[in-house]
N, C-alpha and C positions, 0 to 999 in steps of 0.2 A: 435442718430445714433443707428441702430440696427446691431447686429452681424449676419453674414451669415454662414450657414453650408452647406457643400457639403456632401451628403451621397451617397454611392453606395453599391450595393450588391456585395459580394465577396464569393468565395468558399474557404473554409479552410480545411486542413487536420490535423488530430490529430494522433500523433504517440508517442510511448514511447521515452523519452529523451535518446539520444545516445551520447551526447557530452562527451568527456573524463573527464571533470570536474563535470559531473552530479553525484549526489548521487546515490548509488546503491539502489535497491529495499530492503525494510526492512520488515521482518516478525515478527509476535507476536501472541502467542496463549493465550486465556483466558479460564479457566475451567468454564463451564456453571453451574456447581453445586455449587462451593464455590467462584467463581470469582477470584481465584488465577491467576496470570498472569506471563508468561515467560518474560524474558528480551527481548527487541527488538534486532534483529540480522539480518545481511545481509545473513547469512547462514541458509537456511531453515532446514537443518538437525539438527542444534543446538536447534532450538525451537521445532522441532518434538521430539527430544530426551527428552526435558523437559516434554512434554506431556506424553510420555511413562513412565518416572520416576514418574510423578505426579499420573498417574493411578495406577502404581505399589504400591505406598504408600497409595493410596486411591481407592481401587478396584471399589467402587460404582460411582466414578467420571469418566464418560465415554464420556461426550460431551464437545466439544471445539469450540470456535469461533476464527477464524483467522482474524487478521487485517493485511493488506498488504499496505504499503506505496510505491507507485510507481510514478515516476515523468514523466510528459508528456510534449510534445512540440507541439504548434500550428504553422502551416506554411501556408502561403498564396498559394493557388493553382493557377497556371497561366492558 
């Protein structure tokens, strides 16, 4: 006996997750000179302040890479 599959094409929409229990977006900066990294934080200002302090202590460290973790939700479009 063989298994049967039914396939159909569907339209999907992708949006940021808005459920009340969804995790908040998380920011993190990494210095591109020495690879020092801020602590991940939901508050962008906290990690931005870390970058300003890091450059203040290390004036030649002027480049940063931001990593953002954001949760998304796929929904079937009718």
